C-alpha positions in Angstrom: -1.7 29.6 -1.8 -0.8 28.5 -5.4 0.1 24.9 -5.7 3.3 24.2 -7.6 1.8 21.9 -10.2 5.0 20.5 -11.5 6.1 19.5 -8.0 2.7 18.0 -7.3 2.7 16.0 -10.5 6.2 14.8 -9.8 5.2 13.6 -6.3 2.1 11.9 -7.7 3.8 10.2 -10.7 7.1 9.1 -9.0 5.7 7.7 -5.7 6.7 4.1 -6.6 6.4 0.8 -4.9 9.7 0.5 -3.1 10.9 -3.0 -2.2 14.6 -3.5 -3.3 15.6 0.0 -2.5 14.5 0.1 1.1 17.4 1.0 3.4 17.3 -1.8 5.9 20.0 -0.3 8.1 19.0 3.4 8.6 16.5 4.0 11.5 13.3 5.9 10.8 12.5 8.6 13.3 9.1 8.0 14.9 8.2 11.6 14.5 8.3 11.3 10.7 5.8 8.4 10.9 3.6 10.6 13.1 3.8 13.5 10.7 2.8 11.2 7.8 -0.2 10.0 9.8 -1.2 13.6 10.6 -1.2 14.4 6.9 -3.1 11.2 6.1 -5.9 12.1 8.5 -6.7 15.1 6.4 -8.0 12.8 3.7 -11.8 12.7 3.0 -13.7 9.9 4.7 -17.3 8.6 4.1 -19.9 10.7 6.0 -16.9 12.2 7.8 -16.9 9.1 10.0 -13.1 9.2 10.5 -13.4 5.5 11.4 -9.7 4.8 10.7 -6.6 3.8 12.6 -3.0 3.2 11.7 -1.1 0.5 13.6 2.7 1.2 13.6 4.9 -1.8 14.2 8.5 -1.3 15.3 8.9 -4.3 17.7 11.4 -6.7 16.0 9.7 -9.9 17.2 6.3 -8.7 15.9 7.9 -7.6 12.6 9.5 -11.0 12.3 6.1 -12.8 12.9 4.3 -10.7 10.3 7.2 -11.3 7.8 6.6 -15.1 8.4 2.9 -14.7 7.6 3.9 -12.7 4.5 6.2 -15.5 3.2 3.6 -18.2 3.9 1.0 -16.2 2.0 3.5 -15.6 -0.9 4.0 -19.3 -1.2 0.2 -19.8 -1.3 -0.1 -17.2 -4.1 2.8 -18.7 -6.1 1.1 -22.1 -6.0 -2.2 -20.7 -7.2 -0.9 -19.4 -10.5 -1.6 -15.8 -9.5 -1.3 -13.4 -11.3 -2.8 -14.6 -14.5 -0.6 -14.1 -17.6 -1.1 -10.9 -19.7 -2.0 -10.9 -23.3 0.9 -10.8 -25.8 1.9 -7.3 -26.6 0.5 -5.8 -23.4 3.0 -3.0 -22.4 3.1 -4.4 -18.8 4.1 -7.8 -20.0 7.9 -7.3 -19.4 7.3 -5.6 -16.0 5.2 -8.3 -14.2 8.0 -10.8 -13.8 10.1 -8.1 -12.2 7.2 -7.1 -9.9 6.7 -10.7 -8.7 10.4 -11.2 -8.2 10.6 -8.0 -6.3 7.6 -9.0 -4.1 9.3 -12.3 -3.3 12.5 -10.5 -2.5 10.7 -8.3 0.0 9.6 -11.4 1.8 13.2 -12.4 2.4 14.1 -9.1 4.1 10.8 -7.9 5.4 11.5 -8.3 9.1 14.6 -6.0 8.6 12.5 -3.1 7.4 12.4 -0.7 10.4 8.8 0.2 10.4 5.5 -1.4 9.4 2.3 0.7 9.1 -1.1 -1.1 8.8 -4.0 1.2 7.9 -7.3 -0.2 9.4 -10.9 0.8 9.1 -13.7 0.1 11.5 -16.2 -2.6 10.4 -16.0 -5.9 8.6 -16.4 -5.4 4.9 -17.2 -9.0 4.2 -20.3 -8.7 6.4 -21.7 -5.8 4.5 -24.2 -6.9 1.8 -24.5 -3.7 -0.2 -21.9 -2.6 -2.7 -22.4 1.0 -1.8 -21.7 0.3 1.8 -18.6 -1.8 1.0 -17.3 1.0 -1.3 -18.0 3.6 1.4 -16.1 1.5 4.0 -13.0 1.2 1.9 -13.4 4.7 0.6 -13.1 5.9 4.2 -9.5 4.5 4.6 -7.9 4.1 1.2 -7.5 7.9 0.5 -5.9 8.3 3.9 -3.6 5.3 3.2 -2.5 6.8 -0.1 -1.9 10.2 1.5 0.3 8.5 4.0 2.4 7.1 1.2 2.7 10.5 -0.5 3.6 12.1 2.8 6.3 9.5 3.3 7.7 10.1 -0.2 7.9 13.8 0.5 10.1 12.9 3.5 12.4 10.7 1.4 10.8 7.6 2.8 10.0 4.7 0.6 7.2 2.1 1.0 5.0 -0.3 -0.9 1.3 -1.1 -0.7 1.2 -4.8 0.1 -1.8 -7.0 1.0 -0.2 -10.4 1.0 -0.2 -10.7 4.8 -4.0 -10.5 4.7 -4.2 -14.2 3.9 -3.4 -14.3 7.7 -5.3 -11.2 8.8 -6.8 -12.9 11.8 -3.5 -14.1 13.1 -1.9 -10.7 12.6 -4.9 -9.1 14.3 -4.3 -11.4 17.3 -0.6 -10.6 17.3 -1.2 -6.8 17.3 -4.4 -7.0 19.5 -6.5 -5.4 16.7 -10.2 -5.6 17.7 -12.4 -8.0 15.8 -14.6 -5.3 14.3 -11.7 -3.6 12.5 -10.4 -4.5 9.0 -6.8 -4.3 8.0 -6.5 -2.9 4.5 -2.8 -3.0 3.7 0.7 -3.3 5.0 3.3 -0.6 4.4 6.9 -1.5 5.1 8.5 2.0 5.6 12.2 2.9 5.3 14.4 5.5 3.8 15.1 4.6 0.2 18.5 4.2 -1.5 19.4 6.1 -4.7 18.5 9.6 -5.8 15.0 9.5 -7.2 12.2 7.6 -9.0 10.7 7.8 -12.5 7.1 7.4 -13.7 6.1 3.7 -14.1 5.0 1.9 -17.2 1.3 2.5 -17.6 -1.4 1.9 -20.2 -2.3 5.1 -22.1 -5.0 7.2 -20.5 -7.2 7.2 -23.6 -7.4 3.4 -23.5 -8.6 3.5 -19.9 -11.1 6.4 -20.2 -14.7 6.1 -21.3 -16.7 9.3 -22.1 -20.4 9.4 -21.3 -20.8 5.6 -21.9 -18.5 2.5 -21.8 -16.3 2.7 -24.8 -17.2 6.3 -25.6 -14.5 8.6 -26.8 -13.9 12.3 -26.3 
């Protein structure tokens, strides 16, 4: 089968972080979430371990509790001075205030988002001493997590990769009965999105981020 490159490129370049455009009123069919997870589980995983799980949260009380943790963590981040300021002239400079404002907005409505999805991987990364093993652990779940987001986008669902709730990972694990030897890696609030489409984001040029044969090497 020939892949439609233009369609694939559009999917990859317009799968945006959706916060303000999440439709808080429209229910999301569980079968769509299940389909997205089926797609995600086709992603590669280290040594074919398939040591992954997706926790789907639809219970209103549990979503409200997780939203409270998100807000508390957001306040902690805001008080820490994160993120650090960008250098003057950086093309992302005018975007970051909007990103932070959007993240704070999400906290005010998070419990209203109909579905949360939390990708998890077996093992505790902080207990692994080797960089190679740490990378392999995250590498076993993050491709699947991104595939989930792409599958959601293809089904007109919006989401955003958030990690703020991980300030309270232990408490969320207790709430959701996630075993101690599993690591939560993200939180995806999932809903239909409002509006028609998305555009590519503001990014640094590829040549500035690419090193050929050695650091700083050019093509």
